[in-house]
N, C-alpha and C positions, 0 to 999 in steps of 0.2 A: 586457658583461652586459645582457641584455634587462630593462627595467623591467617590473615585474608590472602587467597591465591593470587599470583600475578594473572594478568590477562592472557588467555589462550582461546583456541577454538572452543573448548569444552565450556569455558565459562560465558563466552558470547553466546553459544548456542542455547545454554540454559536460560539465559536473560532473553533471548529471542522467542523460545517457545513458551516461556511463562507469559511474557507480555502478549504474544500473539493468541494464547489461549483466552486470556482475559478479554481481548478484542473480539475473538470469534464468539465468545459468550454474549458479547453485546450484539453482535451481527445477527446471531441465530434468532434472537427475539423477533427479528423482521423477516427471516427466512433467507436472509442474504449470506453468500460465501465470502471468504477472503477476496478471492479473485475478483468476484463482482464489486467488492467495495474498492479496490485497487482502480478498477475501471471507471467507476463513478468519481471517485477522487481526482483521477488524472483529468476527467472531463471538466469537472468543476473548476479545477485549478487553471483550466485554459479558457475561462469565461464561459463555459457551459456548453463548448462544442469544439470538436477537435478533428483533423483529417484522420480517418481510419488507419491508415499506414503508421501514423505517427503513435496512435494509442497502441496499436499491435507492436510496434518497435520498443516503446516504453516499457510495456508489460513485459514483454519476452527478455528484455535485458536487465530489468530490476528483479523480476521474479524467477529469472532462469528457467523458463518454461519455453515450449515450443509454439508455433504459430497456430496450429491446428487447436491446441488448447484454448487459446486466447480468443480466437474466432469463434470457439463454441460458447465460450463466457459472453461475448458480445451479442451472439445470436440469441442466446438466454435473456439478456437484458432487453433487447429489442422485443422479443416475444412477451416479456412481463410489462412492456410498456414503460421501462425505466429510461431507455435510450431510444432514439429514432433516427433514421437516415435523414438528412435534411432534404427537403423537397428540391428536386432538381440537381442534387449533389449527393448522390449515393456514397461518394468517396468521404463524406463529412457526417460524423455523428454528433447528435446533440442530446442534452439531458431534456426529458420531458418534465413536465410540472411534478409529475409523481416521482420522478428519479431526482429532481432537485429537493424535494420535501424529504424523501428518505435521506439523501445526502446530509441534508442539514440537521436531521434527527441524529444520524451517526456522529456528526462533527461534535455535537453538544455533549453526547455521551463519551466520546473519546476525549473531550476536553476535562470531563470531570475524572475519568480514569488517570490522565496525565497528572493532574493535580494531585491525586492520591499517591502515585508513584513517584513523582519527582520533587514535590512541594518542599521539603525540608533538607534537600541535597544541596551543597554548595555550589553556587554558579561556576566557580572556577573548577571544580570536579567536573561538572558537565561539560563544560568547554573542552577540558583537556579529553575526557571521554570521547566526545564528538570528533576531536582532531584525530585521535588514535584509530578510532573505528572508521573514519572517512579514508584514511591512509591504508588501513588493512584491507577494506573494500576495493580501493584502486590496485593494491598489489595482486589480490585475487583475482580481479578482472584481467589483469595483465596475464597471469598465469593462464587463465582460461584461454584468452585471445592467442597464446603461443601454441593451442592446439592440444 
């Protein structure tokens, strides 16, 4: 029997890419990209509308991507009718009814996937993994901020 590896970047990366591939399969059924789903999710998490600069900041910082990429994603979501600039306040974006419906479908699919992936794992193990990965993320962000 092979011993389980200790946590390292390779193990974290393999888990990330495997779970992201599962998610992207779900999103592809609706023609949605990962970045688009992140934007819709962040908007929904903020009550259905968000200041554009806050959404751009959230996406660039969490996805480690640039502003131009995020702005292109937002423009695409607006063109698709999933987000809209709020009347009288172009600095704020809101989910449309179509965007909300799509987000709800994705959330339901993600809930099913989450159950399949995590259901029988001990709660203590999940809590430990969350603490370790949160700390690793904070340390990596600190390294990136150093330049």
